[in-house]
N, C-alpha and C positions, 0 to 999 in steps of 0.2 A: 507548636512550631509556627503555625499560621498566625496566631495572635502576635508572637514576637516579630514576625516578618512585617506585619501590618502596623504595629504600634511602635517598634523601636529599631528600625533599620539603621545601620551605620554606613554612611556614604563616604568611606575613606577615600581621600584624594588619590592615593597611589593605586588602589584597586579600581577606582573610577577610570583612571587614565588607561590602565591595561584593558579594561572591558571596552572602552571606547575604541581602542585599536582593533580589538577583535570584531566589533560591530562594523567598523570601516571595511574590514576584509569580507565580512558577510555581505555588505552592500556590493562589493566587487563580485563576489561569488554569484549573487543573484543574476548577474548579467550572463553567466555561463549556463544558466538553466533556461532553455527556450520557453518553457511553459510560463515560468515566473516573469520572464522578460516581456512576453507577449501580454500577459495579464496587466502588467504595469502600463504598457503602451495603450491597452484598451481603456483602462479606467481613466488615465490622464487625458485621453482624447474625448471620451464620452461625456465626462463631467467638466463643466466650466467653473463652477463656484463651490460646490459641496466638497467637504474634506475627503470624500471617497476618491477624489481624483489624485490624492497624495499617497504614495506608498507607505505602508505601515512602518517600514524600517527607516523611512526618511531619505533625505538627500545628503550626500556626503559633505557638500560644501556648507550646508546649514548645520549638520550634525557636529562638524568640527568646531563650530562657534559656541557650542553649549558649555556652560561652566557648572561647577559643583552647586552653586547657589540656585541655578535654574532647575536642577534636578530636585533639590530640597523643596523649593517653592511649588513645583508641580506635584510632588508627592503629598505635601500638606493640603493642597487644595483639592486633590482628586481622591486620595485613599481615605475617605471619611465614612462613618457608619451609614449615613443616609444614601450612600452610593454603592454600598456593598450588600451582596446577597450571599448568605451561607445556606447551602443545601446539604443535608445529610441523608444518605441512603445505605441500606445494608442491614446487617444483623444487629440492630439497635432498638432500644425502646424509645418511642417518640417523645414522651414527656421527660424522660431522663436526659436525652440528647438536647432537648430544648433548654432544660435547666442548666446544663453544662455550658451551652453557648451563652446564655444570659449571664452566667457568672464570669465566664472568661472575658467577655467583651463589654461588661457594664461600665468600666472606667474609660473606655475609649472615647475621647472628646469628639463632639459633633463638629461639623464644618460650618461654614458661613451660609450654607443653603443658597449660594449663588447659582442661579439658573443659567446654564450655557445655551445660548440660542445659536443654532447653526444656520448658515445662509441657505435659503431655499434654491434648488436648482431650477434655472429657467427652462421653459419648454424648448426642446430641440426643434428647429424649423427646417432642417434639411440634412441630407445624407452627408456623413463625414467619412473620409478615407485617409488612412495613414499607414505607411510602410517603413520598416526599418531594416537596414542591411545587417546581417549577422553571419558569423563564420559557422554555418550549420549545413547539413545535407537535408534536402527537402525543404518544405515550407510549413509554417504554422499559421493558421487562419482563425480569427474570431469575427463573428458577425454579432454585434451586441445591440439590443433594443432597450430603451428605458422602460423599466418595469414598475412593480408596485412596492409598497412598504409591507411590513409584516402584518399590519392591521387592516389592509385594504381588502374589500370583499372579493376583488378579482384574483386574489392570491391563489385560491384553490384551483380555479379554472386554468390559470397560467401554469401552475405547477404540473397539472395533468397534460397541458399542451406540450410542455417540455418532454414529458415521457413519450407521448404519442409521436412526436417528431424525432427524438434522438436518444432514447434510452432503450436498450435491449435489441436483440437480433431482429425482431419483427417491427421495429420502429420504422417510420417512413423513410428517413434519411439513410439509415443503415441498409435497408433493403435496396433503395434506389441507387445511392452513390457508392457504397462499399461493395455490396454483394452483386448487384445486377450490372452496373456500369464500370465498376472497379476504378473509380476516379480518386478514391481516398484510401489512406491506410487506416484511418479511424475518423469517426464523426460522432458528436454527442451534443446534447442540448441540456441546459441547466438554467433554472430560474433562481438567480441569486437575490434573496430578499432579506436584507438586514433590517435594522429598525426604520431607517428612512428608505425612500424609493431606491431599488436596486437595479440590476441589469438582467435581462434574459439573453443568455449567451449561447450561440451555436459555435462549437469549436471543431476544428479539423486539422489533421496532420496529413500532408499530401505531397505530391511531386510539384515542383515549382511551376512547371509548364501547365498544370491543371488548375491553377488558382482562379483565373477568370471564369473558366467553365464551371467550376464548383460553385462559385458565388451565384452564377446564373441559375444553376440547377437547384440550389437551396432556395433561391427567391421564387423559382417556379413551383416548388413543392409547398412553400408557405402560401403562395397564391391559391393553389388548389385547395388547401385546408381552409382558407378563408372563404372561398367560394362554395365548396361542396360540404364543408364540415367534416367531422370524424364519423366513423361507423360506431354502432353500439358496441360491437366487439372490441374495437380499439379503446373505447372509453372504459368498458368493463375490465379489460386487461390492465389498463393504467391504474384504475382504482384498486384492483386486487393486489397489484405490486406495491402501491403506496401503503396499503393496509398491512401487507405482509412485512414490508420494510420497517414499519412502525413497531410491529410486534417483535420482529427480530432484534430491533434496537433496544428493547427493554430487558434483554438477557442479563446485562451486566449492571452492577450497582453504580458504576461510573456514569453510564448512559442515563440511568434513572435520575441521579443527582443532577446531571447536566441539563436534562429536560426541565426539572423543577426550577433550577437557578436561571436558566435562559428564559423560560417563560415569564418568571417574575421580573427579571431585569429589563427585558425588552418590551413586555406587554403589560406588566402589572398583574399577571395571572399565572400562578404556578401550574395550573392545569391547562395552559394554553394548548399544548400539543394533543390533548384529548379532544379539545374543542376543534382543533385543526382537522383531525381525522373525520369528525362529523361534517365539517365543511367540505372535505374531499368527497364524502359519500353523497352529498347533496347536489353535486355538479351535474348539469344536464348537457345533452348534445348542443342545445342552443347556447349554453354558457361557453362551451368550447369555441364555437364559431364566433361568438361575440368578442371573447377575449383575444383570440388570434387577430380578428379584424381591427380591434382598437389599438393594440400595442405593436404588432409585428408589421410596421409600415416603413417604407423607405425613408421618409422624412425623420423618422425616429431611430434611424440605424447608424451605427458606427462600425466601419470595416477596418480591421487592423491586421497587418500581415508582417511576419518575420521571415526573411528569405536571404539566400546567399547573394543574389543580385541586387535586391532592394528595388526592383523595377517591375515586379509581376503585375502591379495594378496599372502600369502605364500612366496615362493621364486620369486615367480613371479613379395534579393532586396527590394524596398519600395512598399509593396502591402498590407498595413495595412487596415483592414476592416473599413468601415464607421460605425459610431455609430448608433445603431438601437434600438428603444424602443420596448421591447417584452411584449406585453399585453397578459394576459392569459384569454382565453375564456372558459366558463364552459357550457357544455350541459349534459342533462340526457337522456339516451336511454329509450325506452318503458319498458324495464325490470328493470329499476332503476339503471343501471350502470352509474356512473359518468365519464364523459370524459372531460379532460382538454387539451386545444390546445394553443400553443404559436408560432406564426409565427416569423421566423428570417431568412431572405434570404441572410444573409452575406456570408455564405458558403453553398455549396450543400450537406449538411448533415442533418440527422434527428436522434433524440433520442426518443425512445419509451419505456415506462415502464408500466407494469401491476402489481400493488401492491395489496397485500392481507393482511388484518388485521389478525394477528395470531402470529406465531413464538413461542419463548421460553415460553412466559407467559401462553400459553395454554397447556403446557406439564406437565407430572407427572414424578415421579421417575421411574415408570414402562416403559413409552414410551419416556423418555428423548432422544433427538436427532432425533425425528421423523420429525420435521420441516425441519432440514437440509437435512435429507435423502430424504424427499419428494422433496425438491427444486432440488437436484441433479438428482433424478429419472425423473424429467420433461424433461430432455434432452436425455432420453434413449429410445425413441420410441413412436409412436402414432399408431392409427389404420391403417394409410396409409403409414407410414415410419418406418423403423428400426432406431436404433441409428446411424448407419453408414450413412444411407440415409439422415437422419435429419441433421447431421453434414455437410455432403457434400452440402446440399441444401443452407446453409447459408455461409459456408466458401468459396465456389466456387465463390460467388458474393462479397466477401470482407465485409460481414455482421458480426458484432460482436454481439454474442448472449450469454447471461449468466443468471444465477439465483443466488439468495442470500437468506439467512435466518438469522434473527436477533432476538432481544428480543421481539419486538412487531409486526413484520411483516415479510413477505417473498415476493418474487416477481420474475418477469422475466424482464430483461432489454436488449434492443437492440440498436445498433447504425449502421446506414447504409448511403450510398450515396442516395440522395433523389430519384433517379431513381428506387430504389428497395423498395419504401414505401409499395406498396401493397403486395409484397412478404413477408415482415416482419409481416404485419397484418395477413396474411394467416397462417404464421408459429406459431405466438403466439396464435392465435385463435385455431389452431389445438392442440397445447400443452395444452391449457386451457380446451378444451372440450373432447379430445380423447386420453389422455396419457394412455398407456397400462401397465406400470410397469412390464416388463418381469422378470420372476423369476431369470434367469441367470444374468441379469444386476443388479438386486437387490442384489444377492449374491456377485457380484464383488464390488458394491458400499459399502456394509457392510464390506467387507474385507479391503477396502481402509480406511474406517472410523476407523476400529480397529487399523490399523497401525498408523493413525494420533493420536489416543488417546494415544497409547504407547509413542509417541514423544512429546506430548503437553507440558511436563514440561522441555523440553530441554532448553527453554528460561526462565531465572530466573524470568522475569516479569510476564510471563504467569502463572508460578507456583504460585507465590505470589497472583496474582489477583484471581485465582481459589479458593485458600484457604480463601481469604478475603470475597468473596461472600458467602461462606458457613457459615462464622461467622456472617455476617450481616443479612442473611435471614435464618430462620428456617422453614418457612411455604410456602412463596411465591416462584414460579418457578424461579425467578431471581437468586436463590441460585444455580441453575443448570448450566451446561456448554452447550452451543449451540451444541457442538459436541457429547454430550451424554456420556455414559459409555459403556464399552464392554458388560455388562450384558443387559443394556436397548436396545441398538441398535441391539445386536445379537438376541433379542427376538421379534423384530418387524417383523410381517408377512405381506405378500402382501395384505391380506384382510384388515388389520388394516390401512395400508397406503392408500388404496383406500377409506376407510370410512373417514379418516382424510381429504383426498383430496376433496371428495364430499361435506363435511360440510363447508370447507373453500371457495371453488371456487363458491361462490354465488354472483350475481351481486351487491347486496346491501352490500357486504363485501369487495368490490374491488374498485379500481380507476384506470382508464386508462389515461396515460399522454403522450402527443406528443409535441415535440418542435423542431423547426428548419425550414428548407427550405420547406415550405408546404403552402397550401391554406386551411384555416379553414373549409370552406364549403365542400371541397372535402374530407378532413379528417373525417368530421362528417358523410359523406355518407359511407366511408370505415368502420368506427366504427359500423355503423348501419348494414352494410352488414355482417360483420364478428363476431360481439359480441352481437347483440340484441336478439339472440335466446338462450342465456345461461339462464337456468331456475333457479329459487330460490331454495336454499337448504331447505329441510324439517325440519332439526334440526340443532341446533348450539352447539358448544362446550361450556360447562359451564365455567364461568369466574373463575379466581384464587381466593384463599382465601386471605383475607387481612392480611398483615404482622403486628404482634403486635409490639409495641414500645420496643426497647432495654431498659432493666431496670438497667443493670450493665455492667461494662467493660468486654469485651470478648477478650481473647488473645490466640495466638498459636505461638509457637517458633519451628522452624524446622532447623536442620543442613543439609547443602548440600555440594556437592563437587565443587561448582562453585567458581570462583575467587572472585566475589563481594558479598557483603551482601545487602539485600533489607529490607527496613522497609516500611510497608503499614499501614496507619491508616485510617479507614473508619467510616463515620457517615451516618445514615439514612437521606435520602434527600427528594426531592419533585417529584411530577408528572408534566407533561407538562401543566396541567390546573391550576396550583397553582398561586395564586396572588403574591407569593414570587418569581416567576420564574426569573424575570429580575434582581432583586437585588441579587438573588442567583448566577446568571451567572456572575455578576460583582465581587462578592466575590470569586468565583471560579477562575476567570481570574486573580485577584490580587494575589491569592495564586499560580497560575500555571506559569505565564509568566516569561521569563527572565526579570530581573529588578523588579520582583514581590517579595513578602515578603519572601518566603522560599528561592528562589534563592539568593536574596541579602544577607540574614543573615547567611545561611548555606554554600552555594557554593561559593559566591563571597567574602564575608568578612572572612570566616573561612577556605575555601578550603577543607571542610570535605566531599564533595560529588562529584561524577562524574555527577550525574543528580538528580535533585529534582524538585518537582512541585506538581500539583494536577490535577485531572480530575473529572468531574461529569457525571453521567449516570442517566438520567431521562426518563420516559416513560409514557405509559398509566396509570401505577401504580407508586407509589413513588419509587424512586431509591436510589442513594447514591452519596456521594462525597468522594473521596479517596485522601489522601496526601501521597506522596511517597518520598523515598530517596534511592539512590544507594550509598553505602559507603563501608568502609573497616571494617573488623571484629572487630578491636579494638575500633572503633568509634561508634558502635551500640548504646550503652547506652547514650553517649553524644549527638548524633544526634537525637535520639528519644526524649530526654528531651528538646532539642532545638525546635523541631517541636511543642511540647506541649506548650513551652514558647511563641512561636509566635501565636499559637491559642488563648492562654489566653489573650495576648496583643490585638489581633484583637477583641475579645469579649468585653474586658474592655474599650479599647480606640477607637476602630473603625479605620477609615482610614482618610487620609488627603484629602483635596480638589484636590491637584495635582494628587494623586493616583487615585482618582475617575475619573478625567478628562482623564487621560492617559488610563485608562481601558475602558471608554466609547468609546474613539476614536479607540482603538484597536479592540474592539468587533464590532463596526460599520463597520470598514474597512474590517475585516475578513469576516463578513457577506456579504458585497458587492462583495468582491473578490470571495467568495465561490459560488456565483450565476452567474459567468461569462459564463459558458458553458451551452449549451442547456440541457445536461443531468442533471447537478446539479440543474438548475432552475425547470425542470419538476419533478424531484425526490422530491425536497423540497415541491413544491406546491401540489403534489399528496399525499404525506404523511400527510401534514397538513389537507387536505380535508378528507382523510381517517380517521384521528384521531379525526375529529370534530372541528378542530381549524379554518377551512375555508381556501380556497386556496389563499385568498388575505392577509393572516396574515403576510406573509413575508414583505409586504410593510410597516407594522406598527412597524417592529423590531427596527429601529433606534429611533423612537419616544418613544417607550417603554423603551429602554435603556437610552435615554436622560432624562427620567423622574425619574430615580433612584437617590436617595439622599444618603449622607453620613449616615444619621440616618437610612435609610432603610437598608443599608448594615450592619450596626452595629446590627440592630434588627434581621436580619436573621442569622448573626453569632451567636448571643446569643441563638437563637431559635434552631439551628441545630448543632452547634459545641460544644456539651457537652461532655467533656473529660470523665466524669464518665459513659457515655453511648455510648462508641465507640467500635470498633473492631480493634485489632492490630495483624498484622501478621509480624513476623520477620524471614527471611531466613538468617541463619548465614553461610557465605561462609568460605572456608578454607584459602583464601588469606588474607594477611595482608601487611601493608606498608613495602616495602623493598623486597617483594617477586616478582619473575618473574612469 
């Protein structure tokens, strides 16, 4: 397939026209994403000559002038053998794969070997400031400094500086700006180093009135790092996390192939990333101080801001892992806690999850958001450690520790090098049994949630999805947002949080999962040591009320200031125990995929949408399936009618054998790929066990999908996709065809 794509593409003029219309809408859509819009503003301001200043997707006015012959000319000059790298990773024989590639591509003609010389970027001689007005809540800030190329010796030190300043709970900027002074909702630092010199970027999401203060605070902290340097502990923590991240990234064959290809393409060395890690290990405290002093200077800085007012600144190598069969072992502790263990010695890493049944489905209008608030508070201190001490205890060892909250569960997840296994068990056990929920940390977390709630509709899709759930569900908590509302989260007191915690963290309501480089017998002993003394909860949360069936069509139309318009059509769906589950998944896949029904007829053939598809949400209780389309204002009625037309055709005619086979293959492949990593395998098996499906159910997935028939898909389409009983949300944007 790749050979045909590279050697014999057909640039059909009709298809080209439709695809160009789609890309035009994608250009419009990028203006509705604050992060992308700010990134574009940053790069176009920081660079004067280098092509990095130009957005990858291009400018609409230039894009419209492109013709078919331009595309053909560009393809012929660019997609030539000397500019292509093929990397193969996985369960293959090296010599055999190499021979196959040689045979496949031997007739591909060489190019003209023309060397493309890019303009060099002149040295920046003074601070730049740029601000753009946007219809958003809050503000988005970037402070960018010209950085190094991928082959510069300062790369390693600057990458570590980015971690010390702005990655992780214990980073300088997170501690000072987010946790201590509560000036930002988020702050991070990243050293972007492509082939040529990139940018060191400090990014923050914050309230508009705090922009100037935050810029000053960031500058002050950079100055302190340049003058005093970093501590040995900060440097060790950064190195440990980079090393752990590198090893974590080698779990999948995709990442292995990507490292090989990227290393060869950008540096001429397929083993570059191994060399990179050696460079990271060699960095000294003096290197950190020198790199910060050389690059993080005001004259080398570009400040870019996106805000509602637009005035916040004022004037101012071959090491592929062997294939290993991961068998999952189940044990039950004396207190009834289920423990799942999967041994996989391929890499010296371990993933650990403690999952708890609960989440949004146990919430009410009054306490909406309590599950998310609880999950975040779990990392804010225990009887033996403050929040700072807790964060230091895992970040200093390169341990990744986090929490989550979703519709049906919440949990604690960790990833570590296998030498720190008992440390992680001890940490999670302490959090599970001894969290203290300090009042001052609770107030800070509630303030952060309030800011996130203010900004939740900045993304057009988030806005539409929120409204759709409220139309689909009138009784069940699935109608609520995981993040809650200002009123509900603001009213949650510490005692209510503790009561919620005590009811949920019961051994018969949890599952502990461990996968990676471990010995099952030793893990069982650790689980018994740290988790067998958790006592059963006295009372449980009452289950949610059952959602009644929709009797008639429900609709909500909203005008927005976004460039794009969004149509969402939802139907009540299934729970995870339904006999219709696998036929329903096939139906959803056929509606959602590229080359699927909606994509083919609305985006591909008509070019009326930037993005279209479907997604299904199922849980312990019946969920929903949603069909969506991002389009232009003038096409709303046309596209909505086309969606209904395709739904009626699916209900009436069903699907072809070819569509069924393609969908089965796609679902089976995605399921297999999705279980590659230790973390994904143990998360899936633990959830299945927690929900009562059984930890082995993932093994039956392919057989269950293979058993689906055309008649089965047609039956579930008729059963669930009833247009007279759907919910429709339309967000009408201001943009239309021809507008920038």
